N, C-alpha and C positions, 0 to 999 in steps of 0.2 A: 504494501499499501505506499503510495506518495501522497505525503500530508502536504506537499509541494502544491498538489491539484485541487486542493480542495479549496472552492471559494466561500470565505468569509465575510461577515459584516466588520466591521472594527470593532465593538464589543464582543462579538465572539472570539475573536481572533484575539484578546487580550484574558478571556475566560479560557479558553484551550490553553493558553500560553502556560499560565496560572494550573490548570490542572495537570498540565505535561509536568512543570517543574516538580509539583507534589509526588508525581508518579517518580519520577528520577531520584528524589531525595527518599522514597521509600526503598527503592531498589537498592541505594548506596547503604542506607542503615541494615537492609536484609545482609547484603554482600559483607557487610563489614561484622558481623557475629561470628564469635569462633564456635566453628563445628569440627572442630579436631575430636576424635573419640566418639563422635555421636552417631549411631548407627542409622543408616536409611531408615525412613518408615515409608512402606507401602499401604497400609491401613491402619487406623487410627484404632481400632478393636482388636485384640488377639483373639475374643471370643468365635467362633466358630457357630454359623448357623445349621442347624439339623434341616434335611430337607425331608418334607410330607411325600408321604406315596401319594400318586396322581390320579386319586380314585374319582369317578361320578358319586356326588353326592346330592344333587339334584338334576332333575329331568325338568329342560325347558318345556312348557305345554303351549306351543307357537299358537295355536288354535284359542287358546284363551285370551294370551296377550293381545292379538291380532285382533280380537272381537271389541275391544275398547279404542282400536285405530279410526281414525275417520274415514280413510281409504287404504285398501291393502288388494294387490291385485298378482297372484301365482305365488304368496308367500310373502310378496315383499311390501314393505310400507310405503305408500307412494305419498310425497310431500311437493309442496309448491317448488316450482323453478326459481332459483336464487341467481341465477346467471344468464343472461340472455346471449 
């Protein structure tokens, strides 16, 4: 991305410059932190989440659900067109 290609109003330019300076200062602060002896962290939680079996627990009654729909055809819900 080329920032030079952005068209900005004068006020926007000053705001963007101030925000970018804050970001650069934050990066400088982070880079100055002593990380010697710190193990890389790949996930903040050490726990393991057990997986559950993928069993069907509920059967969908399509006819019952579609009986409340304003319009249905061939098992599909018909909705008003939103894009011309």
